[in-house]
TITOR-892489 format. One line per 5 residues: number of its first residue (from 1); their letters; for each residue x, y, z of N, C-alpha, C. Coordinates in nm, 3 decimals. Example, Ala and Ser with C-alpha at 12.3 -4.5 7.8 and 13.67 -1.06 7.14 Angstrom:
// TITOR-892489
1	as	1.319/-0.569/0.780/1.230/-0.450/0.780/1.320/-0.330/0.780 | 1.285/-0.225/0.708/1.367/-0.106/0.714/1.290/0.003/0.787 $
END
This chain:
// TITOR-892489
1	mfgtl	10.474/22.300/11.665/10.456/22.217/11.773/10.458/22.090/11.722 | 10.374/22.044/11.603/10.353/21.919/11.559/10.501/21.888/11.483 | 10.597/21.974/11.447/10.700/21.952/11.382/10.785/21.890/11.488 | 10.774/21.960/11.615/10.869/21.909/11.717/10.847/21.767/11.769 | 10.713/21.746/11.781/10.661/21.618/11.815/10.710/21.504/11.706 $
6	ktlmq	10.691/21.531/11.584/10.760/21.463/11.479/10.907/21.432/11.517 | 10.964/21.540/11.550/11.108/21.515/11.527/11.155/21.401/11.662 | 11.108/21.430/11.785/11.093/21.357/11.884/11.056/21.232/11.883 | 10.955/21.217/11.814/10.933/21.060/11.794/11.025/20.992/11.676 | 11.060/21.059/11.589/11.193/21.014/11.493/11.283/20.972/11.571 $
11	gthar	11.335/21.045/11.639/11.455/21.040/11.730/11.446/20.913/11.825 | 11.316/20.896/11.905/11.298/20.786/11.984/11.312/20.651/11.913 | 11.215/20.656/11.774/11.229/20.548/11.695/11.365/20.503/11.660 | 11.451/20.589/11.641/11.610/20.600/11.596/11.665/20.498/11.697 | 11.660/20.597/11.804/11.703/20.497/11.939/11.672/20.355/11.948 $
16	tedrv	11.536/20.356/11.968/11.492/20.208/11.957/11.551/20.112/11.874 | 11.542/20.141/11.731/11.598/20.070/11.627/11.767/20.052/11.661 | 11.827/20.143/11.724/11.967/20.115/11.724/11.991/20.010/11.846 | 11.892/20.023/11.977/11.916/19.940/12.098/11.866/19.794/12.039 | 11.758/19.783/11.937/11.728/19.644/11.878/11.837/19.568/11.771 $
21	raaya	11.909/19.660/11.721/12.016/19.622/11.647/12.147/19.581/11.685 | 12.143/19.652/11.788/12.270/19.582/11.931/12.214/19.494/11.979 | 12.128/19.449/12.047/12.067/19.361/12.107/12.066/19.204/12.001 | 12.021/19.240/11.905/11.999/19.108/11.776/12.113/19.120/11.701 | 12.249/19.166/11.716/12.337/19.179/11.618/12.378/19.057/11.547 $
26	ielid	12.398/18.966/11.640/12.429/18.849/11.572/12.313/18.785/11.501 | 12.214/18.784/11.544/12.099/18.723/11.458/12.087/18.802/11.334 | 12.114/18.922/11.341/12.068/19.005/11.206/12.203/18.976/11.126 | 12.337/18.948/11.175/12.436/18.911/11.088/12.420/18.782/11.026 | 12.364/18.697/11.103/12.344/18.558/11.053/12.243/18.566/10.941 $
31	qkire	12.137/18.656/10.951/12.020/18.681/10.848/12.086/18.733/10.719 | 12.152/18.834/10.761/12.211/18.898/10.628/12.345/18.806/10.584 | 12.405/18.708/10.654/12.471/18.615/10.566/12.366/18.523/10.473 | 12.266/18.485/10.523/12.187/18.386/10.449/12.139/18.448/10.339 | 12.101/18.582/10.337/12.071/18.659/10.232/12.163/18.678/10.128 $
36	sadgl	12.280/18.704/10.162/12.405/18.693/10.063/12.449/18.571/10.010 | 12.411/18.453/10.071/12.448/18.332/10.025/12.324/18.306/9.931 | 12.206/18.333/9.961/12.124/18.321/9.859/12.162/18.369/9.703 | 12.200/18.531/9.762/12.221/18.625/9.615/12.326/18.536/9.528 | 12.424/18.480/9.613/12.553/18.429/9.551/12.487/18.308/9.471 $
41	rlaka	12.394/18.221/9.536/12.369/18.110/9.440/12.274/18.131/9.325 | 12.213/18.265/9.342/12.132/18.311/9.209/12.239/18.345/9.111 | 12.344/18.404/9.161/12.443/18.466/9.071/12.521/18.369/8.991 | 12.509/18.250/9.067/12.615/18.137/8.999/12.528/18.065/8.917 | 12.407/18.065/8.955/12.302/18.003/8.839/12.304/18.074/8.718 $
46	tlasl	12.276/18.215/8.746/12.293/18.284/8.635/12.430/18.270/8.536 | 12.534/18.256/8.608/12.659/18.235/8.547/12.659/18.112/8.474 | 12.621/18.016/8.536/12.606/17.878/8.469/12.520/17.892/8.345 | 12.400/17.982/8.332/12.331/17.969/8.207/12.411/18.063/8.118 | 12.465/18.156/8.140/12.552/18.257/8.040/12.657/18.155/7.955 $
51	iqrqr	12.709/18.083/8.060/12.811/17.970/8.014/12.762/17.905/7.907 | 12.629/17.838/7.951/12.587/17.729/7.865/12.557/17.799/7.729 | 12.485/17.919/7.740/12.475/17.976/7.611/12.604/18.012/7.506 | 12.698/18.067/7.600/12.842/18.079/7.533/12.857/17.946/7.458 | 12.864/17.832/7.541/12.924/17.731/7.466/12.832/17.660/7.337 $
56	aeerk	12.690/17.699/7.355/12.584/17.649/7.251/12.616/17.756/7.134 | 12.670/17.882/7.152/12.702/17.957/7.046/12.833/17.889/6.996 | 12.903/17.864/7.061/13.037/17.818/6.988/13.029/17.705/6.923 | 12.929/17.603/6.976/12.912/17.491/6.891/12.856/17.528/6.755 | 12.753/17.618/6.767/12.676/17.672/6.642/12.770/17.745/6.549 $
61	iaala	12.852/17.821/6.594/12.960/17.878/6.503/13.030/17.747/6.418 | 13.105/17.676/6.497/13.202/17.592/6.464/13.113/17.512/6.332 | 12.998/17.460/6.368/12.907/17.368/6.287/12.896/17.494/6.157 | 12.845/17.608/6.169/12.801/17.673/6.064/12.941/17.712/5.960 | 13.056/17.754/6.026/13.183/17.789/5.975/13.211/17.631/5.898 $
66	traed	13.196/17.515/5.946/13.247/17.411/5.865/13.155/17.378/5.741 | 13.007/17.421/5.773/12.921/17.397/5.651/12.946/17.504/5.500 | 12.990/17.631/5.584/13.044/17.710/5.482/13.149/17.678/5.401 | 13.262/17.623/5.467/13.407/17.599/5.414/13.367/17.482/5.323 | 13.273/17.355/5.345/13.252/17.292/5.260/13.171/17.315/5.146 $
71	lmara	13.066/17.403/5.162/13.001/17.460/5.045/13.091/17.560/4.943 | 13.172/17.619/5.015/13.297/17.675/4.952/13.365/17.611/4.835 | 13.391/17.464/4.920/13.482/17.385/4.821/13.369/17.344/4.721 | 13.266/17.309/4.737/13.181/17.262/4.644/13.169/17.342/4.522 | 13.138/17.476/4.542/13.117/17.591/4.478/13.226/17.596/4.390 $
76	realt	13.376/17.594/4.415/13.485/17.604/4.340/13.485/17.459/4.248 | 13.465/17.369/4.281/13.456/17.258/4.185/13.345/17.285/4.079 | 13.211/17.328/4.138/13.124/17.358/4.017/13.172/17.452/3.929 | 13.239/17.580/3.939/13.300/17.660/3.879/13.387/17.597/3.772 | 13.478/17.519/3.829/13.575/17.467/3.773/13.528/17.351/3.659 $
81	sgrdd	13.383/17.304/3.685/13.304/17.200/3.605/13.225/17.287/3.506 | 13.248/17.426/3.503/13.159/17.511/3.409/13.017/17.506/3.469 | 12.966/17.489/3.588/12.829/17.491/3.627/12.823/17.632/3.716 | 12.806/17.736/3.654/12.810/17.874/3.691/12.666/17.868/3.787 | 12.592/17.829/3.719/12.420/17.824/3.790/12.437/17.765/3.927 $
86	latea	12.513/17.677/3.935/12.515/17.596/4.092/12.633/17.691/4.179 | 12.741/17.712/4.098/12.840/17.806/4.200/12.753/17.916/4.245 | 12.662/18.002/4.158/12.617/18.125/4.204/12.512/18.092/4.313 | 12.421/17.963/4.307/12.343/17.932/4.429/12.422/17.898/4.547 | 12.534/17.846/4.538/12.619/17.828/4.639/12.659/17.915/4.706 $
91	aeaia	12.702/18.052/4.630/12.773/18.157/4.691/12.649/18.235/4.739 | 12.525/18.219/4.701/12.429/18.278/4.775/12.398/18.236/4.927 | 12.414/18.089/4.920/12.404/18.034/5.031/12.516/18.068/5.150 | 12.606/18.054/5.088/12.766/18.119/5.157/12.731/18.250/5.214 | 12.705/18.342/5.147/12.695/18.502/5.191/12.581/18.499/5.321 $
96	vmene	12.462/18.412/5.278/12.367/18.400/5.419/12.445/18.348/5.529 | 12.509/18.227/5.531/12.596/18.190/5.634/12.686/18.254/5.689 | 12.749/18.341/5.612/12.886/18.428/5.669/12.805/18.562/5.733 | 12.696/18.589/5.680/12.616/18.704/5.766/12.571/18.639/5.904 | 12.526/18.503/5.888/12.484/18.453/6.010/12.589/18.432/6.128 $
101	ltlrr	12.722/18.414/6.049/12.825/18.371/6.154/12.889/18.501/6.195 | 12.870/18.642/6.115/12.879/18.749/6.182/12.803/18.782/6.313 | 12.656/18.792/6.287/12.569/18.770/6.394/12.609/18.712/6.522 | 12.640/18.566/6.490/12.655/18.464/6.617/12.781/18.534/6.678 | 12.876/18.539/6.576/13.031/18.600/6.654/13.028/18.697/6.746 $
106	dtqar	12.936/18.806/6.699/12.900/18.918/6.782/12.841/18.876/6.926 | 12.734/18.790/6.897/12.662/18.740/7.013/12.755/18.675/7.109 | 12.829/18.582/7.043/12.935/18.485/7.110/13.018/18.597/7.238 | 13.083/18.693/7.127/13.166/18.775/7.209/13.095/18.867/7.332 | 12.976/18.898/7.309/12.910/18.969/7.418/12.869/18.889/7.534 $
111	letrv	12.852/18.754/7.497/12.859/18.662/7.597/12.952/18.628/7.681 | 13.077/18.618/7.605/13.217/18.622/7.663/13.245/18.729/7.781 | 13.202/18.837/7.702/13.245/18.966/7.804/13.125/18.947/7.943 | 13.014/18.915/7.923/12.935/18.921/8.035/12.951/18.785/8.107 | 13.003/18.698/8.055/13.055/18.550/8.155/13.167/18.608/8.237 $
116	mkmqn	13.253/18.689/8.186/13.391/18.732/8.252/13.345/18.816/8.354 | 13.284/18.913/8.332/13.229/19.013/8.424/13.136/18.919/8.555 | 13.069/18.826/8.503/12.987/18.742/8.616/13.078/18.670/8.674 | 13.195/18.625/8.624/13.265/18.540/8.682/13.353/18.625/8.802 | 13.408/18.742/8.763/13.464/18.831/8.856/13.384/18.856/8.982 $
121	gveta	13.266/18.893/8.936/13.160/18.929/9.055/13.122/18.817/9.142 | 13.113/18.689/9.093/13.077/18.610/9.155/13.224/18.541/9.267 | 13.348/18.548/9.193/13.462/18.552/9.281/13.470/18.629/9.386 | 13.438/18.766/9.363/13.450/18.867/9.459/13.344/18.841/9.574 | 13.212/18.802/9.548/13.117/18.802/9.623/13.140/18.667/9.696 $
126	trrli	13.208/18.554/9.646/13.236/18.441/9.748/13.347/18.492/9.832 | 13.447/18.558/9.822/13.561/18.628/9.912/13.487/18.697/10.015 | 13.378/18.752/9.990/13.310/18.837/10.069/13.228/18.753/10.176 | 13.177/18.669/10.108/13.104/18.577/10.198/13.162/18.508/10.306 | 13.307/18.447/10.263/13.378/18.385/10.356/13.415/18.492/10.440 $
131	dlrqg	13.462/18.583/10.413/13.503/18.697/10.525/13.403/18.730/10.612 | 13.265/18.738/10.576/13.160/18.764/10.653/13.127/18.653/10.771 | 13.124/18.526/10.709/13.115/18.439/10.801/13.206/18.414/10.908 | 13.359/18.456/10.874/13.468/18.476/10.991/13.412/18.552/11.071 | 13.403/18.678/11.016/13.351/18.770/11.084/13.257/18.752/11.177 $
136	aiaar	13.128/18.695/11.146/13.036/18.652/11.259/13.084/18.532/11.338 | 13.177/18.460/11.306/13.235/18.390/11.408/13.299/18.472/11.526 | 13.393/18.552/11.473/13.465/18.636/11.571/13.345/18.720/11.639 | 13.256/18.783/11.586/13.148/18.857/11.642/13.069/18.790/11.768 | 13.045/18.654/11.746/13.004/18.546/11.825/13.072/18.556/11.929 $
141	avrde	13.197/18.523/11.909/13.304/18.510/12.034/13.296/18.612/12.113 | 13.288/18.745/12.061/13.303/18.873/12.133/13.188/18.879/12.206 | 13.067/18.860/12.189/12.949/18.877/12.250/12.941/18.744/12.364 | 12.978/18.651/12.326/12.999/18.568/12.444/13.091/18.595/12.568 | 13.213/18.620/12.525/13.319/18.731/12.610/13.236/18.819/12.695 $
146	qalav	13.163/18.899/12.604/13.113/19.021/12.695/13.006/18.983/12.812 | 12.933/18.860/12.778/12.810/18.813/12.856/12.874/18.726/12.952 | 12.993/18.676/12.962/13.076/18.618/13.036/13.135/18.716/13.150 | 13.170/18.847/13.086/13.208/18.941/13.168/13.130/19.014/13.259 | 12.996/19.044/13.178/12.877/19.092/13.244/12.841/18.982/13.379 $
151	rmhst	12.810/18.874/13.359/12.790/18.773/13.486/12.921/18.744/13.578 | 13.055/18.785/13.512/13.142/18.760/13.651/13.138/18.900/13.734 | 13.111/18.998/13.652/13.113/19.139/13.737/12.991/19.140/13.842 | 12.883/19.089/13.804/12.750/19.095/13.883/12.793/18.973/14.006 | 12.856/18.876/13.966/12.893/18.790/14.082/12.975/18.824/14.184 $
156	lsgps	13.081/18.899/14.115/13.174/18.950/14.236/13.154/19.069/14.293 | 13.083/19.161/14.230/13.052/19.279/14.285/12.923/19.323/14.324 | 12.819/19.273/14.289/12.679/19.289/14.318/12.654/19.179/14.396 | 12.522/19.227/14.445/12.454/19.101/14.552/12.448/18.977/14.464 | 12.491/18.885/14.553/12.495/18.752/14.470/12.510/18.664/14.588 $
161	pmaea	12.494/18.502/14.551/12.504/18.418/14.635/12.648/18.416/14.737 | 12.736/18.440/14.652/12.892/18.470/14.721/12.886/18.585/14.847 | 12.824/18.688/14.809/12.813/18.815/14.881/12.749/18.754/14.998 | 12.641/18.688/14.980/12.530/18.656/15.102/12.593/18.550/15.219 | 12.679/18.455/15.130/12.751/18.352/15.237/12.847/18.417/15.313 $
166	eelia	12.922/18.501/15.245/13.030/18.575/15.321/12.950/18.650/15.427 | 12.852/18.704/15.392/12.773/18.796/15.529/12.730/18.699/15.633 | 12.683/18.560/15.601/12.634/18.492/15.688/12.750/18.385/15.764 | 12.870/18.403/15.700/12.989/18.364/15.806/13.031/18.450/15.893 | 13.024/18.561/15.841/13.072/18.699/15.935/12.974/18.711/16.053 $
171	gvlgr	12.840/18.667/16.035/12.763/18.673/16.104/12.782/18.536/16.241 | 12.817/18.443/16.186/12.835/18.344/16.275/12.962/18.341/16.340 | 13.058/18.366/16.282/13.199/18.405/16.344/13.173/18.511/16.468 | 13.125/18.611/16.427/13.107/18.730/16.499/13.013/18.737/16.639 | 12.927/18.587/16.649/12.828/18.562/16.735/12.885/18.537/16.879 $
176	ddpye	12.814/18.597/16.989/12.863/18.611/17.111/12.873/18.434/17.167 | 12.956/18.411/17.247/12.946/18.258/17.312/12.879/18.251/17.429 | 12.757/18.183/17.414/12.673/18.164/17.517/12.724/18.122/17.652 | 12.812/18.023/17.654/12.866/17.980/17.765/12.964/18.079/17.824 | 13.056/18.152/17.745/13.111/18.266/17.799/13.037/18.374/17.888 $
181	qseil	12.939/18.386/17.826/12.833/18.478/17.859/12.765/18.469/17.967 | 12.748/18.309/18.016/12.669/18.293/18.124/12.799/18.282/18.255 | 12.898/18.243/18.206/12.996/18.258/18.318/13.036/18.412/18.346 | 13.035/18.478/18.290/13.023/18.635/18.333/12.899/18.678/18.398 | 12.797/18.629/18.371/12.673/18.668/18.444/12.708/18.591/18.596 $
186	aeidr	12.754/18.480/18.586/12.776/18.438/18.721/12.876/18.481/18.818 | 12.971/18.561/18.762/13.077/18.647/18.813/12.994/18.777/18.842 | 12.925/18.809/18.772/12.839/18.953/18.808/12.764/18.913/18.943 | 12.714/18.810/18.936/12.612/18.750/19.032/12.698/18.748/19.170 | 12.781/18.681/19.193/12.897/18.663/19.264/12.934/18.772/19.325 $
191	glnre	12.985/18.870/19.251/13.026/18.992/19.283/12.913/19.079/19.362 | 12.790/19.056/19.319/12.680/19.150/19.395/12.651/19.073/19.510 | 12.666/18.938/19.543/12.623/18.898/19.666/12.748/18.876/19.768 | 12.890/18.934/19.704/12.983/18.940/19.778/13.066/18.806/19.820 | 12.993/18.703/19.755/13.057/18.573/19.755/13.213/18.546/19.692 $
196	giaek	13.233/18.625/19.625/13.386/18.649/19.528/13.479/18.696/19.627 | 13.443/18.768/19.756/13.548/18.820/19.840/13.610/18.719/19.923 | 13.531/18.627/19.984/13.583/18.500/20.060/13.642/18.411/19.943 | 13.629/18.396/19.863/13.697/18.315/19.747/13.833/18.356/19.751 | 13.832/18.508/19.721/13.949/18.579/19.705/14.069/18.575/19.817 $
201	ladqg	14.008/18.562/19.962/14.073/18.568/20.051/14.135/18.432/20.093 | 14.066/18.318/20.052/14.068/18.186/20.057/14.210/18.182/19.969 | 14.173/18.216/19.848/14.302/18.177/19.756/14.424/18.250/19.779 | 14.434/18.335/19.874/14.540/18.412/19.911/14.594/18.334/20.061 | 14.533/18.227/20.104/14.590/18.157/20.216/14.522/18.227/20.320 $
206	fgral	14.406/18.308/20.322/14.360/18.366/20.463/14.245/18.272/20.473 | 14.235/18.204/20.597/14.108/18.113/20.640/14.119/17.993/20.561 | 14.024/17.911/20.587/13.992/17.789/20.527/13.976/17.804/20.395 | 14.028/17.685/20.313/14.032/17.682/20.189/13.859/17.654/20.154 | 13.821/17.732/20.067/13.679/17.698/20.016/13.671/17.589/19.896 $
211	kstta	13.771/17.569/19.846/13.754/17.453/19.716/13.886/17.352/19.743 | 13.841/17.221/19.725/13.941/17.137/19.720/14.009/17.156/19.586 | 14.152/17.142/19.606/14.254/17.130/19.510/14.345/17.007/19.521 | 14.430/17.004/19.370/14.479/16.878/19.377/14.602/16.827/19.473 | 14.648/16.952/19.521/14.736/16.940/19.620/14.679/16.880/19.757 $
216	dvlar	14.561/16.915/19.771/14.494/16.857/19.897/14.457/16.708/19.884 | 14.435/16.663/19.767/14.389/16.539/19.735/14.510/16.460/19.756 | 14.632/16.478/19.683/14.755/16.431/19.717/14.796/16.402/19.849 | 14.775/16.531/19.935/14.808/16.494/20.058/14.722/16.406/20.154 | 14.605/16.402/20.121/14.505/16.286/20.187/14.558/16.149/20.130 $
221	lka	14.586/16.150/20.016/14.637/15.996/19.982/14.759/15.965/20.045 | 14.875/16.047/20.055/14.977/16.032/20.160/14.974/15.992/20.253 | 14.843/16.043/20.349/14.861/16.047/20.502/14.834/15.894/20.566 $
END
């Protein structure tokens, strides 16, 4: 039972995390890009430090090699002059310098390898960061388009001010004309009172006219 509840809780937690990640995807992308940019800056600083050490080793190697060559020339002169003691002392110093040169050249070679690897890594990370930033721009544009589509759908299909306005217009246009309604009621009343029969007979020329007409008025004017 406990195992089942634990599994259900883990599933609920995973679904909740997925919903949160989907809702805040753009914010998470921006955060990851900032973290990547920080990491790239740190990598560049490390690369700069390695290059600085490499150049320092190159300068030391060059200086040490120059000293060894100069001492070698002096030792040869000492041997030519019969100063074997000075030549032997110089040879000992040269041997120490040559051993140091070997160590420094090995160090310089390792630094050169590390610099090359770090440069490749920084270049790759820079390209990926550029791609990420461009992808973030595209993702933000897609999110804005989706939000606009949702708003348009809710405006056009769901309860909205447009739908309410259409309903109000239909109500006004479909409302009964009160004047026409009063005329109809008057006709009904006349029919119930039989007043309409006399008017109908008079209109057909039977008996005295009940209403004055335009022809009547003109006849009186001409008389």
